[in-house]
VMD Tcl script that builds the backbone (N, CA, C; Angstrom):
set m [mol new atoms 150]
animate dup $m
set s [atomselect $m all]
$s set {name element resname resid chain x y z} {
  {N N MET 1 A 31.648 -107.126 59.428}
  {CA C MET 1 A 32.769 -107.332 60.338}
  {C C MET 1 A 33.494 -106.020 60.663}
  {N N GLU 2 A 33.039 -104.901 60.099}
  {CA C GLU 2 A 33.671 -103.609 60.384}
  {C C GLU 2 A 33.577 -103.249 61.863}
  {N N ALA 3 A 32.417 -103.461 62.442}
  {CA C ALA 3 A 32.194 -103.129 63.851}
  {C C ALA 3 A 33.188 -103.877 64.745}
  {N N GLY 4 A 33.426 -105.123 64.430}
  {CA C GLY 4 A 34.360 -105.928 65.204}
  {C C GLY 4 A 35.755 -105.338 65.196}
  {N N ARG 5 A 36.161 -104.826 64.056}
  {CA C ARG 5 A 37.501 -104.265 63.934}
  {C C ARG 5 A 37.625 -102.983 64.754}
  {N N GLN 6 A 36.555 -102.203 64.808}
  {CA C GLN 6 A 36.576 -100.953 65.580}
  {C C GLN 6 A 36.590 -101.238 67.080}
  {N N LEU 7 A 35.917 -102.318 67.503}
  {CA C LEU 7 A 35.851 -102.673 68.924}
  {C C LEU 7 A 37.168 -103.242 69.435}
  {N N ALA 8 A 37.848 -103.984 68.577}
  {CA C ALA 8 A 39.028 -104.744 68.994}
  {C C ALA 8 A 40.050 -103.940 69.820}
  {N N PRO 9 A 40.447 -102.729 69.402}
  {CA C PRO 9 A 41.476 -102.002 70.162}
  {C C PRO 9 A 41.055 -101.685 71.594}
  {N N SER 10 A 39.757 -101.525 71.852}
  {CA C SER 10 A 39.302 -101.149 73.193}
  {C C SER 10 A 39.191 -102.356 74.131}
  {N N LEU 11 A 39.341 -103.549 73.607}
  {CA C LEU 11 A 39.289 -104.751 74.448}
  {C C LEU 11 A 40.602 -104.924 75.219}
  {N N THR 12 A 40.480 -105.323 76.475}
  {CA C THR 12 A 41.690 -105.666 77.229}
  {C C THR 12 A 42.128 -107.057 76.769}
  {N N PRO 13 A 43.397 -107.403 76.977}
  {CA C PRO 13 A 43.857 -108.746 76.587}
  {C C PRO 13 A 42.996 -109.850 77.209}
  {N N LEU 14 A 42.540 -109.625 78.439}
  {CA C LEU 14 A 41.729 -110.616 79.139}
  {C C LEU 14 A 40.377 -110.787 78.454}
  {N N GLU 15 A 39.760 -109.674 78.082}
  {CA C GLU 15 A 38.468 -109.709 77.398}
  {C C GLU 15 A 38.607 -110.407 76.040}
  {N N HIS 16 A 39.697 -110.105 75.364}
  {CA C HIS 16 A 39.962 -110.713 74.069}
  {C C HIS 16 A 40.091 -112.217 74.219}
  {N N GLU 17 A 40.816 -112.641 75.236}
  {CA C GLU 17 A 41.022 -114.059 75.532}
  {C C GLU 17 A 39.679 -114.740 75.788}
  {N N ALA 18 A 38.844 -114.101 76.584}
  {CA C ALA 18 A 37.523 -114.640 76.915}
  {C C ALA 18 A 36.663 -114.771 75.663}
  {N N MET 19 A 36.750 -113.758 74.794}
  {CA C MET 19 A 35.975 -113.779 73.554}
  {C C MET 19 A 36.419 -114.919 72.649}
  {N N MET 20 A 37.733 -115.110 72.547}
  {CA C MET 20 A 38.270 -116.170 71.711}
  {C C MET 20 A 37.869 -117.548 72.252}
  {N N ALA 21 A 37.893 -117.698 73.573}
  {CA C ALA 21 A 37.501 -118.955 74.198}
  {C C ALA 21 A 36.031 -119.256 73.910}
  {N N GLU 22 A 35.194 -118.231 73.986}
  {CA C GLU 22 A 33.768 -118.392 73.713}
  {C C GLU 22 A 33.554 -118.789 72.250}
  {N N LEU 23 A 34.296 -118.144 71.363}
  {CA C LEU 23 A 34.213 -118.447 69.940}
  {C C LEU 23 A 34.582 -119.908 69.686}
  {N N GLN 24 A 35.651 -120.355 70.325}
  {CA C GLN 24 A 36.108 -121.738 70.183}
  {C C GLN 24 A 35.039 -122.710 70.678}
  {N N ARG 25 A 34.397 -122.359 71.795}
  {CA C ARG 25 A 33.359 -123.206 72.371}
  {C C ARG 25 A 32.160 -123.308 71.418}
  {N N LEU 26 A 31.794 -122.166 70.838}
  {CA C LEU 26 A 30.682 -122.158 69.893}
  {C C LEU 26 A 31.007 -122.984 68.659}
  {N N ARG 27 A 32.254 -122.889 68.182}
  {CA C ARG 27 A 32.678 -123.665 67.021}
  {C C ARG 27 A 32.578 -125.154 67.296}
  {N N SER 28 A 33.025 -125.560 68.490}
  {CA C SER 28 A 32.975 -126.969 68.866}
  {C C SER 28 A 31.533 -127.456 68.905}
  {N N ALA 29 A 30.656 -126.643 69.494}
  {CA C ALA 29 A 29.242 -127.004 69.584}
  {C C ALA 29 A 28.657 -127.147 68.185}
  {N N TYR 30 A 29.004 -126.222 67.288}
  {CA C TYR 30 A 28.506 -126.251 65.919}
  {C C TYR 30 A 28.960 -127.531 65.209}
  {N N CYS 31 A 30.222 -127.901 65.417}
  {CA C CYS 31 A 30.760 -129.120 64.797}
  {C C CYS 31 A 30.010 -130.352 65.276}
  {N N LEU 32 A 29.686 -130.393 66.560}
  {CA C LEU 32 A 28.949 -131.530 67.117}
  {C C LEU 32 A 27.564 -131.626 66.478}
  {N N VAL 33 A 26.914 -130.489 66.310}
  {CA C VAL 33 A 25.582 -130.467 65.693}
  {C C VAL 33 A 25.670 -130.958 64.243}
  {N N GLU 34 A 26.669 -130.490 63.514}
  {CA C GLU 34 A 26.878 -130.919 62.133}
  {C C GLU 34 A 27.057 -132.431 62.064}
  {N N LEU 35 A 27.849 -132.961 62.991}
  {CA C LEU 35 A 28.123 -134.393 63.040}
  {C C LEU 35 A 26.828 -135.170 63.257}
  {N N GLU 36 A 25.991 -134.698 64.185}
  {CA C GLU 36 A 24.716 -135.362 64.459}
  {C C GLU 36 A 23.826 -135.333 63.233}
  {N N LEU 37 A 23.824 -134.218 62.506}
  {CA C LEU 37 A 23.025 -134.107 61.288}
  {C C LEU 37 A 23.470 -135.122 60.246}
  {N N VAL 38 A 24.768 -135.252 60.069}
  {CA C VAL 38 A 25.318 -136.197 59.099}
  {C C VAL 38 A 24.925 -137.625 59.469}
  {N N GLN 39 A 25.050 -137.949 60.760}
  {CA C GLN 39 A 24.695 -139.294 61.214}
  {C C GLN 39 A 23.211 -139.572 61.002}
  {N N ALA 40 A 22.373 -138.582 61.275}
  {CA C ALA 40 A 20.932 -138.740 61.083}
  {C C ALA 40 A 20.614 -138.958 59.606}
  {N N ARG 41 A 21.274 -138.206 58.735}
  {CA C ARG 41 A 21.058 -138.361 57.290}
  {C C ARG 41 A 21.463 -139.749 56.823}
  {N N MET 42 A 22.593 -140.233 57.348}
  {CA C MET 42 A 23.078 -141.559 56.967}
  {C C MET 42 A 22.100 -142.634 57.427}
  {N N GLN 43 A 21.550 -142.462 58.621}
  {CA C GLN 43 A 20.560 -143.404 59.143}
  {C C GLN 43 A 19.326 -143.424 58.247}
  {N N LEU 44 A 18.858 -142.233 57.879}
  {CA C LEU 44 A 17.690 -142.127 57.010}
  {C C LEU 44 A 17.947 -142.803 55.668}
  {N N ALA 45 A 19.104 -142.531 55.105}
  {CA C ALA 45 A 19.457 -143.121 53.812}
  {C C ALA 45 A 19.493 -144.651 53.919}
  {N N GLY 46 A 20.021 -145.148 55.032}
  {CA C GLY 46 A 20.088 -146.586 55.260}
  {C C GLY 46 A 18.702 -147.205 55.346}
  {N N GLN 47 A 17.793 -146.516 56.019}
  {CA C GLN 47 A 16.428 -147.018 56.183}
  {C C GLN 47 A 15.697 -147.032 54.843}
  {N N GLN 48 A 15.941 -146.028 54.014}
  {CA C GLN 48 A 15.285 -145.952 52.714}
  {C C GLN 48 A 15.818 -147.027 51.771}
  {N N GLY 49 A 17.078 -147.409 51.987}
  {CA C GLY 49 A 17.706 -148.405 51.121}
  {C C GLY 49 A 17.175 -149.805 51.348}
  {N N GLN 50 A 16.574 -150.048 52.506}
  {CA C GLN 50 A 16.098 -151.397 52.824}
  {C C GLN 50 A 14.878 -151.786 52.004}
}
mol reanalyze $m
mol bondsrecalc $m
mol representation Tube
mol addrep $m
């Protein structure tokens, strides 16, 4: 994370905002994928229990 800290001062506020928005979008996408994985695991466990 050192490189990120060195880059930060050279970013304009607008660029920083865009980066944060992208980060938030990626986080949301990651959460959705995690949720799907959990649901798939639960389905599998349910099928094995029968």
